[in-house]
C-alpha positions in Angstrom: -39.3 53.0 148.8 -38.3 55.4 151.5 -35.8 53.9 153.9 -36.7 54.8 157.6 -35.2 53.8 160.9 -37.2 51.1 162.7 -36.3 52.2 166.2 -39.3 53.3 168.1 -39.5 57.1 168.2 -36.7 57.6 165.7 -37.7 59.8 162.7 -34.5 59.6 160.7 -35.0 58.9 157.0 -32.4 58.2 154.3 -33.8 60.8 151.9 -33.3 63.5 154.5 -30.4 62.5 156.6 -27.6 62.0 154.1 -24.8 61.9 156.7 -26.3 58.8 158.5 -25.8 55.1 157.6 -28.8 52.7 157.7 -27.9 49.2 158.6 -29.9 46.0 157.9 -30.4 43.3 160.5 -27.3 41.1 160.7 -27.5 38.3 158.2 -26.9 34.7 159.2 -23.9 33.2 157.2 -23.8 29.4 157.1 -20.7 29.0 154.9 -18.0 30.2 157.2 -18.1 27.5 159.9 -20.2 26.7 162.9 -18.5 29.3 165.2 -19.2 32.0 162.6 -22.8 31.0 162.2 -23.4 30.8 165.9 -21.9 34.3 166.4 -24.2 35.6 163.5 -27.3 34.2 165.2 -26.3 35.6 168.6 -25.8 39.1 167.0 -29.1 39.0 165.2 -30.9 38.0 168.4 -29.2 40.8 170.3 -30.2 43.4 167.7 -33.8 42.2 167.7 -33.9 42.3 171.5 -32.4 45.8 171.7 -34.9 47.1 169.1 -37.7 45.7 171.2 -40.3 45.3 168.5 -42.0 42.4 166.8 -41.8 42.0 163.0 -44.0 38.9 162.6 -46.1 40.5 159.9 -43.2 42.4 158.3 -40.3 41.5 156.1 -37.2 41.6 158.3 -35.1 42.4 155.2 -36.7 45.8 155.2 -35.8 46.6 158.8 -33.2 49.4 159.1 -31.3 50.9 162.0 -29.6 54.3 161.6 -26.1 55.0 162.8 -27.3 57.5 165.5 -28.1 54.5 167.7 -24.4 53.5 168.0 -21.9 55.2 170.3 -19.3 55.7 167.6 -21.7 56.3 164.8 -21.2 52.9 163.1 -21.5 49.2 163.9 -18.5 47.2 165.0 -16.9 44.0 163.5 -18.7 40.7 164.0 -15.9 39.3 166.1 -15.6 42.4 168.3 -18.3 41.1 170.6 -17.3 43.1 173.6 -17.6 46.4 171.7 -20.7 48.4 172.8 -21.4 49.0 169.1 -21.8 45.3 168.5 -25.5 46.0 168.6 -27.5 49.3 168.7 -27.5 50.6 172.3 -28.2 54.4 172.1 -31.5 56.2 171.9 -33.6 53.0 171.6 -36.8 54.6 172.8 -36.8 52.5 175.9 -35.7 53.2 179.5 -32.6 51.2 179.5 -29.2 51.7 181.0 -26.8 53.0 178.4 -23.5 51.1 178.0 -20.3 52.6 179.3 -17.4 52.9 176.8 -14.9 52.8 179.6 -16.1 49.4 180.6 -15.3 48.2 177.1 -11.8 49.5 177.4 -11.3 47.7 180.7 -12.6 44.4 179.3 -10.2 44.6 176.4 -7.3 45.3 178.8 -8.3 42.2 180.8 -8.6 40.2 177.7 -5.1 41.2 176.5 -3.7 40.4 179.9 -5.2 37.0 180.0 -4.0 36.3 176.4 -0.5 37.4 177.3 -0.4 35.2 180.4 -1.6 32.1 178.6 0.9 32.6 175.7 3.9 33.5 177.9 6.0 30.8 176.2 5.5 32.5 172.8 7.7 35.5 172.2 5.2 37.9 170.6 6.8 41.0 172.1 10.2 42.6 171.5 13.0 42.0 174.0 12.6 45.5 175.5 8.8 45.4 175.7 7.3 44.1 178.9 4.1 42.1 179.0 1.1 44.1 180.3 0.3 43.6 183.9 -2.7 41.5 184.8 -5.7 43.6 185.6 -7.5 43.5 188.9 -10.3 41.0 188.7 -13.8 41.5 189.8 -16.7 39.2 190.4 -17.4 38.9 186.7 -13.8 38.2 185.5 -14.5 34.5 185.0 -17.4 35.2 182.7 -15.4 37.8 180.8 -12.5 35.4 180.5 -14.7 32.8 179.0 -16.1 35.3 176.5 -12.6 36.3 175.6 -11.5 32.8 175.1 -14.5 32.1 172.9 -13.7 35.2 170.9 -10.1 34.2 170.5 -11.2 30.7 169.4 -13.5 32.2 166.8 -10.8 34.5 165.6 -8.4 31.6 165.3 -10.9 29.7 163.3 -11.4 32.7 161.0 -7.6 33.0 160.6 -7.4 29.3 159.7 -10.2 29.7 157.2 -8.5 32.7 155.6 -5.3 30.7 155.2 -7.2 27.9 153.5 -8.8 30.5 151.2 -5.5 32.1 150.5 -3.9 28.7 149.5 -6.9 28.0 147.3 -6.6 31.4 145.5 -2.9 30.8 145.0 -3.7 27.3 143.5 -6.3 28.9 141.2 -3.8 31.6 140.2 -1.2 29.0 139.4 -3.8 27.0 137.5 -4.7 30.1 135.5 -1.1 30.8 134.5 -0.8 27.2 133.3 -4.2 27.1 131.6 -4.1 25.9 128.0 -0.6 24.5 128.5 0.1 20.9 127.7 -0.6 19.7 131.3 -4.0 21.3 131.0 -5.1 18.7 128.4 -3.1 15.7 129.7 -5.2 12.5 130.1 -8.4 14.3 129.3 -9.6 13.4 125.8 -13.0 15.1 126.3 -11.3 18.4 126.9 -9.1 17.9 123.8 -12.1 17.1 121.6 -14.0 20.2 122.9 -11.2 22.7 122.4 -9.4 21.3 119.4 -11.7 18.8 117.6 -8.9 16.2 117.6 -9.8 12.7 118.8 -7.4 12.4 121.8 -4.4 13.8 123.7 -2.0 11.6 121.9 -2.9 13.0 118.5 -2.6 16.5 119.9 0.9 16.0 121.2 2.1 14.3 118.0 0.7 17.2 115.9 2.4 19.8 118.1 5.7 17.9 117.9 5.3 18.0 114.1 4.9 21.7 113.9 6.5 23.3 117.0 9.8 24.0 115.3 8.1 26.0 112.6 5.8 28.1 114.8 6.8 31.8 115.3 8.4 32.8 118.5 6.5 35.3 120.7 7.2 37.1 124.0 3.5 37.1 124.8 2.9 33.3 125.1 4.6 30.0 124.5 4.3 28.0 121.3 1.9 25.4 122.7 -0.4 28.0 124.0 -0.2 29.8 120.6 -1.0 26.5 118.9 -4.0 26.0 121.2 -5.3 29.5 120.6 -5.4 28.8 116.8 -7.2 25.5 117.3 -9.7 27.1 119.7 -10.4 29.9 117.1 -11.0 27.3 114.4 -13.0 25.0 116.6 -15.3 27.4 118.5 -15.1 30.5 116.3 -14.7 32.7 119.4 -14.2 36.5 118.8 -10.8 38.0 119.2 -11.9 40.0 122.1 -13.0 36.9 124.0 -9.7 35.1 123.2 -7.8 38.2 124.3 -9.3 38.0 127.8 -9.2 34.2 127.9 -5.4 34.1 127.0 -4.6 37.2 128.9 -3.3 39.3 125.9 -4.6 41.9 123.6 -6.9 41.8 120.6 -4.3 42.8 118.0 -2.0 40.2 119.4 -4.6 37.5 119.0 -5.2 38.5 115.4 -1.5 38.5 114.6 -0.8 35.2 116.3 -3.7 33.5 114.6 -2.6 34.7 111.1 1.0 33.5 111.7 0.0 30.2 113.2 -2.6 29.4 110.5 0.1 29.9 107.8 2.4 27.5 109.6 -0.3 24.9 110.0 -1.2 25.3 106.4 2.4 24.6 105.3 2.7 21.6 107.5 -0.8 20.1 107.2 -1.6 20.7 103.6 0.3 17.5 102.8 -2.4 15.6 104.7 -4.7 16.3 101.8 -3.2 14.2 99.1 -4.4 12.5 96.0 -4.3 8.7 96.6 -2.2 6.2 94.7 -4.1 3.8 92.4 -3.0 0.5 94.0 -3.5 1.4 97.7 -6.9 2.9 96.8 -8.1 -0.3 95.2 -6.8 -2.5 98.1 -8.6 -0.5 100.7 -11.8 0.0 98.8 -14.9 -0.3 101.0 -17.3 -3.1 100.2 -20.2 -0.8 99.3 -18.2 0.8 96.5 -16.9 -2.6 95.3 -20.5 -3.8 94.9 -21.7 -0.8 93.1 -18.7 0.5 91.1 -16.2 -2.4 91.2 -12.8 -0.8 92.1 -13.0 2.1 89.7 -14.3 4.9 92.0 -11.5 7.4 92.7 -13.1 10.5 94.1 -16.5 11.9 95.1 -16.7 15.6 94.6 -19.0 18.4 95.8 -18.9 22.1 96.6 -19.5 23.8 99.9 -19.9 27.5 100.6 -18.7 29.7 103.6 -20.5 32.9 104.4 -18.4 36.1 104.3 -19.0 39.8 105.1 -20.4 42.0 102.4 -17.5 43.5 100.3 -17.3 47.2 99.8 -16.5 47.0 96.1 -19.4 46.5 93.6 -17.4 44.0 91.6 -16.5 41.9 94.6 -20.2 42.0 95.7 -21.3 40.6 92.4 -18.6 37.9 92.4 -19.3 36.7 95.9 -23.2 36.8 95.8 -24.7 33.3 95.9 -28.2 33.0 94.5 -28.4 29.6 96.1 -27.5 30.7 99.6 -28.8 34.3 99.2 -25.7 35.6 100.9 -22.1 36.6 100.0 -20.1 33.4 100.1 -16.8 31.8 99.2 -17.1 28.5 97.4 -14.7 25.5 97.5 -14.6 22.3 95.5 -13.9 19.3 97.8 -13.1 15.7 96.8 -13.0 12.7 99.1 -11.8 9.1 98.6 -14.2 6.2 99.0 -12.5 5.6 102.3 -13.8 9.0 103.6 -10.6 11.1 103.6 -10.3 14.5 102.0 -8.1 14.1 98.9 -8.6 17.4 97.2 -9.6 21.0 98.1 -9.5 23.9 95.7 -8.8 27.5 96.3 -11.7 29.8 97.2 -14.0 31.1 94.5 -16.8 33.7 94.6 -20.2 32.3 95.4 -21.5 33.4 92.0 -19.3 30.8 90.1 -21.0 27.6 89.1 -19.8 24.2 90.2 -19.0 23.2 86.7 -16.8 26.3 86.1 -14.8 25.6 89.3 -14.2 22.0 88.5 -12.9 22.8 85.0 -10.6 25.7 86.1 -9.3 24.9 89.6 -6.8 22.2 88.5 -9.0 19.2 89.6 -9.0 17.6 86.1 -5.2 17.4 86.2 -5.3 14.9 89.0 -7.4 12.4 87.1 -5.9 9.4 85.3 -7.4 7.3 82.5 -10.0 4.9 83.9 -10.8 6.9 87.0 -14.4 7.2 88.1 -15.8 10.4 89.6 -19.1 10.6 91.5 -20.8 13.9 91.5 -24.2 15.7 91.9 -26.5 16.9 89.1 -24.9 20.4 89.1 -21.6 18.9 87.8 -22.3 18.6 84.1 -18.6 17.8 83.3 -18.9 14.6 81.3 -17.1 16.1 78.3 -14.3 17.7 80.4 -13.7 14.5 82.3 -13.8 12.5 79.1 -10.9 14.6 77.7 -8.6 12.8 80.2 -10.1 9.4 79.5 -12.0 9.3 82.8 -15.6 8.9 83.6 -18.1 10.8 85.7 -21.4 9.5 87.1 -24.2 11.9 88.1 -27.9 11.1 88.9 -30.2 10.7 86.0 -32.4 13.6 84.7 -36.1 13.5 84.0 -35.8 16.2 81.4 -37.9 15.3 78.4 -39.3 12.2 80.2 -42.4 11.6 82.2 -40.4 9.5 84.7 -37.2 7.6 85.1 -36.8 4.1 83.8 -36.4 1.3 86.4 -32.7 1.0 85.4 -32.1 4.7 85.9 -33.9 4.6 89.3 -31.7 1.8 90.5 -28.5 3.3 89.3 -29.5 6.7 90.8 -30.3 5.1 94.1 -26.9 3.3 94.3 -25.1 6.5 93.2 -26.9 8.7 95.8 -26.2 6.1 98.5 -22.5 6.3 97.8 -22.3 10.0 97.0 -23.8 11.0 100.4 -20.5 10.4 102.1 -19.0 13.6 100.7 -21.9 15.6 102.3 -21.2 13.7 105.5 -17.5 14.7 105.4 -18.5 18.4 104.7 -20.8 18.2 107.6 -18.1 16.8 109.8 -15.7 19.5 108.8 -18.3 22.2 109.6 -19.2 20.6 112.9 -15.7 20.1 114.2 -14.5 23.6 113.1 -17.4 26.0 113.4 -15.4 28.9 111.9 -16.7 27.6 108.6 -20.3 28.0 109.8 -20.1 31.7 110.6 -19.5 34.8 108.5 -15.8 35.2 108.1 -14.4 38.8 108.0 -13.6 40.3 104.6 -9.9 40.6 105.7 -9.6 36.8 105.5 -10.2 37.1 101.7 -8.1 40.2 100.9 -4.5 39.5 102.1 -2.9 36.9 100.0 0.6 35.4 100.2 3.1 34.9 97.4 1.3 31.7 96.4 -1.9 33.6 96.0 -3.7 32.0 98.9 -5.6 34.1 101.4 -6.2 33.4 105.1 -9.6 31.8 104.4 -8.0 29.3 101.9 -5.5 28.3 104.6 -8.3 28.0 107.2 -10.3 25.6 105.0 -7.2 23.5 104.2 -6.2 23.2 107.8 -9.7 22.2 108.9 -9.9 19.5 106.2 -6.4 18.3 107.2 -7.3 18.0 110.8 -10.4 16.1 110.0 -8.2 13.6 108.1 -6.5 12.9 111.5 -9.9 11.8 113.0 -11.7 8.5 112.5 -13.3 8.0 109.1 -17.1 8.2 108.8 -17.2 5.5 106.1 -17.7 1.9 107.2 -15.1 -0.3 105.5 -17.2 -3.4 105.9 
């Protein structure tokens, strides 16, 4: 759309006159106070009166006035009401008396004189500088003085508002520098749950006190902020670029701090995943398991998979490809107690490996004692392996070679499925609380291993399960 000047008789257009400015009608701002809004309305009415045209059937947002209709070639400030360029006054296409710039200078001199006289008790000038002499008044001095006082009042209101905005910006700046510090989460359990997945602020502070002496030191940020950055990465799975902007640092720094902190958390929280003692396990056995399996149930096992990026090596691609998920994955064997806590977590295996192979080779069987009962799914055909340690495994009955299951098998399978579902609920809780396990982790998480042979992804999974153990159990003890 071609922008043209709306003054009658003016032929200036923006596509031809590149050295001219084209101004819209003054907008009415209602968020800066009543004085400001009143001055905006007065200025808009003055512009429309000087233009001298009706825009009833037109969109007033499309009205433009070029700078050739102002004495100085541009419009003045909103609060400079005495300025002749407060509204267009030149070449308006009407027979009107043109404003005199000298009159504006005289008005400003009288305004300054009146202001100096009213504020004579305030030492605004230097000792050697004399106050300006009062100007000779004319018949309109009282009107001009009223306008000047009104203008001064409006300017004082604007100054006060700017001071308030300045204080608000300082408060926000101080709040930004203290963001994600310990006071940021104080007495706000909802914020703690959202950013960390932990149940409340008390648990967060206890956990930090437990690990703060082992966290690495950094000149970039404090230990608590570093700790929160790691939990936010686990909880929300934000990109390193986003975290770099959010924590006011760089992307390589975020990656380095996360790797260091996750190693510390793994060292300190891996002890939360522990195999239960026999007697405490029996004393706290939920009623559901007592009815179905007496007090013999020790662990419920299952496997869960985490998506990973496609490896570059052909062997690695074959090892991580999961025909069940149709994606490259890392697989973990997880075991929970009847009480709903994670009691075992294996190292990561390629998605191609079967559940049975992981169970027999990850060291899980070494935890079992004679008389233990293991609940598992149909994929865990490990009865012989578990029997070697004088333990027992229960899996749902098969219909292979049968037309249908017997009533006894149906009832036992129903009870088993009703109890075994808790391990899937725990896996779902871990994935829900720490969504880094739901996305596709970078291949670098699987490549760099420490002296114990654990990669970053193994530590992430262990920390996530350990943090879930700090939350309320999903199993009803009654």
